[in-house]
DOTOR-919833 format. One record per residue: chain; x, y, z of N, C-alpha, C in turn. Coordinates in pm, whole numbers, plus 32768, in hexadecimal, padded with zeros to 4 digits. Example, Ala and Ser with C-alpha at 12.3 -4.5 7.8 and 13.67 -1.06 7.14 Angstrom:
<sites>
<site 'A' <8527 7DC7 830C> <84CE 7E3E 830C> <8528 7EB6 830C>>
<site 'A' <8505 7F1F 82C4> <8557 7F96 82CA> <850A 8003 8313>>
</sites>
This chain:
<sites>
<site 'A' <8054 7F8A 8000> <8000 8000 8000> <8059 807D 8000>>
<site 'A' <8048 80D9 7FA2> <809C 8151 7F9B> <8081 81AD 8011>>
<site 'A' <80EF 81EC 8040> <80E3 824A 80B0> <80BB 82D3 807C>>
<site 'A' <8066 8311 80C5> <803E 8399 80A2> <809A 83F9 80EC>>
<site 'A' <80C9 845D 80A5> <811E 84C0 80E6> <80CD 853B 8103>>
<site 'A' <80E8 8573 8177> <80A3 85EE 819D> <80EC 8664 815E>>
<site 'A' <80A1 86C7 8136> <80E4 873F 8103> <8131 8780 8176>>
<site 'A' <819F 87BB 8154> <81F3 87FB 81B9> <81AA 8870 81F9>>
<site 'A' <81B5 8878 827C> <8174 88E4 82C5> <81CC 8962 82C9>>
<site 'A' <824D 8952 82B0> <82A5 89C6 82B4> <82A6 8A0A 822C>>
<site 'A' <82A4 8A8E 822C> <82A6 8AD5 81AC> <832E 8AC1 8169>>
<site 'A' <832F 8AD0 80E6> <83AB 8AC1 809C> <840B 8B2F 80C6>>
<site 'A' <8488 8B0A 80D3> <84EE 8B67 8102> <850B 8BD0 8096>>
<site 'A' <850A 8C4C 80BF> <8523 8CB9 8060> <85B9 8CD3 8057>>
<site 'A' <85E9 8CE9 7FE0> <8677 8D08 7FCA> <8683 8D9D 7FAB>>
<site 'A' <86E6 8DDB 7FE9> <86FD 8E6A 7FD6> <877F 8E7E 7F89>>
<site 'A' <877F 8EDF 7F30> <87F9 8EFD 7EE4> <885C 8F47 7F3D>>
<site 'A' <88DB 8F44 7F15> <8941 8F8C 7F60> <8924 9022 7F62>>
<site 'A' <88F2 9055 7EF2> <88D1 90E3 7EEA> <8861 9106 7F4D>>
<site 'A' <87FD 90B1 7F55> <878E 90C6 7FB3> <87C4 90C9 8042>>
<site 'A' <881D 906C 8062> <8857 9065 80E9> <88A7 90E3 8107>>
<site 'A' <88F9 910F 80A6> <8949 9189 80BA> <88F0 9202 80D1>>
<site 'A' <8884 920C 8084> <8828 927D 8093> <87E4 927A 811B>>
<site 'A' <87BC 9204 8149> <877A 91F8 81CB> <87DA 921F 823B>>
<site 'A' <8857 91F1 8232> <88BA 9213 8298> <88DA 92A8 8293>>
<site 'A' <88DF 92E2 821B> <88F9 9371 820E> <888B 93C2 8254>>
<site 'A' <880F 9395 8247> <87A1 93D9 828C> <87B4 93D1 8323>>
<site 'A' <87E2 935E 8353> <87FA 934C 83E1> <8869 93AA 8410>>
<site 'A' <88D4 93B4 83C2> <8944 940B 83E6> <891F 949E 83DB>>
<site 'A' <88BB 94BE 8389> <888D 9548 837D> <8835 9573 83F1>>
<site 'A' <8816 9515 844B> <87CB 9539 84C2> <873B 950A 84C5>>
<site 'A' <870D 94C6 845E> <8685 9491 8461> <8680 941D 84C4>>
<site 'A' <860F 940D 8505> <8603 939F 8564> <85F9 931A 851A>>
<site 'A' <862E 92B3 8559> <862D 922E 851B> <859F 9200 8502>>
<site 'A' <8547 921A 8561> <84BC 91EC 8550> <8477 9232 84DB>>
<site 'A' <8495 92B3 84C6> <8456 92F9 8456> <848D 92C6 83D0>>
<site 'A' <850D 92A5 83CC> <8549 926F 8351> <850E 91E7 8331>>
<site 'A' <8503 9194 8397> <84CC 910D 8385> <843D 9116 8350>>
<site 'A' <83F0 9170 838A> <8364 917F 8360> <835C 91B6 82D2>>
<site 'A' <83AB 921D 82B6> <83A5 925E 8233> <83D3 9202 81C2>>
<site 'A' <843C 91B3 81DC> <8475 9160 8172> <8441 90D1 8171>>
<site 'A' <83F5 90AD 81D6> <83BE 9026 81DB> <8423 8FBB 81FF>>
<site 'A' <8485 8FE1 824E> <84EB 8F81 827B> <84AF 8F30 82EE>>
<site 'A' <84DC 8EB4 82FB> <849D 8E59 835B> <84B6 8E7D 83ED>>
<site 'A' <851A 8ECC 840D> <852F 8EF2 8498> <85AA 8F4A 84A9>>
<site 'A' <85B1 8F8B 851E> <8622 8FE3 8539> <86A4 8F94 8549>>
<site 'A' <869A 8F18 8579> <8714 8EC8 8588> <875A 8EB6 8502>>
<site 'A' <870D 8EA0 849A> <8746 8E8F 8415> <878D 8F10 83E9>>
<site 'A' <874E 8F81 8402> <8789 9002 83DE> <880D 9018 8427>>
<site 'A' <8811 8FFA 84A9> <888C 900B 84F6> <88F8 8FA7 84CA>>
<site 'A' <88D0 8F31 849E> <8931 8ED0 846A> <8970 8F05 83EA>>
<site 'A' <891D 8F40 8393> <8954 8F7B 8319> <89B8 8FE9 833A>>
<site 'A' <8997 903A 839D> <89F0 90A6 83C5> <8A75 906D 83F5>>
<site 'A' <8A6F 9007 8448> <8AE7 8FC9 847D> <8B3D 8F8F 840C>>
<site 'A' <8AFE 8F50 83AB> <8B47 8F17 833A> <8B8A 8F84 82E7>>
<site 'A' <8B46 8FF4 82D4> <8B81 9061 8285> <8BF6 90A1 82CE>>
<site 'A' <8BEA 90AE 8352> <8C58 90E8 839F> <8CD2 908C 8398>>
<site 'A' <8CBC 900A 83A5> <8D2A 8FAA 839D> <8D6A 8FAC 8313>>
<site 'A' <8D18 8FB5 82AC> <8D4A 8FB8 8223> <8D9B 9037 820B>>
<site 'A' <8D69 90A6 823D> <8DB0 9126 822C> <8E36 9122 8274>>
<site 'A' <8E3B 90E0 82E8> <8EB9 90D4 8331> <8F21 9086 82E3>>
<site 'A' <8EF7 901C 82A2> <8F53 8FCA 8252> <8F88 901A 81DB>>
<site 'A' <8F32 9068 819E> <8F5B 90BC 812D> <8FBE 9125 815D>>
<site 'A' <8FA3 9160 81D1> <8FFC 91C5 820A> <9086 918D 8226>>
<site 'A' <908D 9114 825C> <910D 90D4 8278> <915A 90BC 81F7>>
<site 'A' <9115 9090 818F> <9156 9078 810F> <918D 90FB 80D5>>
<site 'A' <9140 9167 80E3> <916D 91E9 80B1> <91E5 921B 8101>>
<site 'A' <91E5 9205 8185> <9256 922E 81D7> <92D6 91E9 81A9>>
<site 'A' <92CB 9169 8189> <933F 911F 8158> <9370 9155 80D3>>
<site 'A' <9314 9175 807C> <9339 91AB 7FF8> <9379 9234 8006>>
<site 'A' <9347 9287 8061> <9381 930B 8079> <9411 92FC 80A9>>
<site 'A' <9428 929E 8105> <94B0 9288 8137> <950D 925D 80C6>>
<site 'A' <94DE 9205 806D> <952F 91DA 7FFB> <9552 9251 7FA1>>
<site 'A' <94F0 92A5 7F86> <9507 9318 7F2E> <9565 937D 7F6E>>
<site 'A' <955B 9390 7FF2> <95B6 93EC 8036> <9645 93B8 8030>>
<site 'A' <9658 9336 8041> <96DD 92FB 8038> <9716 930B 7FAB>>
<site 'A' <96C3 92F5 7F46> <96F0 9306 7EBC> <9715 9397 7EA0>>
<site 'A' <96C7 93F5 7ED6> <96E5 9482 7EC4> <976D 94A5 7F00>>
<site 'A' <9789 9473 7F78> <980C 948E 7FB7> <987E 9455 7F61>>
<site 'A' <986B 93DE 7F28> <98D1 93A1 7ED3> <98E9 93F5 7E56>>
<site 'A' <987E 9423 7E18> <988B 9473 7D9E> <98CC 94FA 7DBD>>
<site 'A' <98AC 9533 7E30> <98EB 95B3 7E56> <9981 95A1 7E6C>>
<site 'A' <99AA 9530 7EA8> <9A39 9515 7EBA> <9A7E 9507 7E33>>
<site 'A' <9A3E 94BF 7DD7> <9A77 94B0 7D50> <9A87 9538 7D0D>>
<site 'A' <9A24 958D 7D1B> <9A2A 9613 7CDF> <9A9E 9662 7D1A>>
<site 'A' <9AAF 965B 7D9E> <9B1B 96A5 7DDE> <9BA4 9673 7DB0>>
<site 'A' <9BB1 95EF 7D9E> <9C2F 95B6 7D6D> <9C4C 95E8 7CE0>>
<site 'A' <9BE6 95EC 7C8C> <9BF9 961C 7C03> <9C1F 96B0 7BFF>>
<site 'A' <9BE5 9700 7C59> <9C09 978E 7C5F> <9C9D 979D 7C83>>
<site 'A' <9CCA 974F 7CE5> <9D56 9755 7D0F> <9DB2 9727 7C9E>>
<site 'A' <9D87 96C1 7C54> <9DD8 9690 7BE4> <9DE7 96FC 7B79>>
<site 'A' <9D7C 9746 7B5F> <9D84 97B3 7AFD> <9DE8 981C 7B29>>
<site 'A' <9DE9 983B 7BA8> <9E46 98A0 7BDB> <9ED5 986D 7BD0>>
<site 'A' <9EEB 97EF 7BF4> <9F71 97B5 7BF0> <9FA7 97B3 7B61>>
<site 'A' <9F56 9793 7B02> <9F82 978B 7A78> <9F7C 9811 7A30>>
<site 'A' <9F5B 987E 7A78> <9F63 9904 7A42> <9EF3 992D 79E6>>
<site 'A' <9E84 98EA 79E9> <9E17 9910 798F> <9DA6 9955 79D9>>
<site 'A' <9DAD 995D 7A5A> <9D43 999D 7AA7> <9D76 9A19 7AEB>>
<site 'A' <9D20 9A65 7B1F> <9D49 9AE0 7B62> <9D1E 9ADE 7BF0>>
</sites>
């Protein structure tokens, strides 16, 4: 005898785009209350909104660390190039072509 399946009682899970999440978090950071954002945008709860905020802060921190590393690399390269330039200036003076 085939089993009958009951229809699911839970509503289908809604998926939000990254842009939607960023906009919702931006509203929160602009000073809007979490409950008003949730109501206005139809988000399932304030916990979800705060989770998105936490994820964006963590993501921004990782990007910041990567940029800090790149800045340090570029500063080191700049110092190296400046030393090379200074050596070339001295060489021009030694060989009598510079003033």
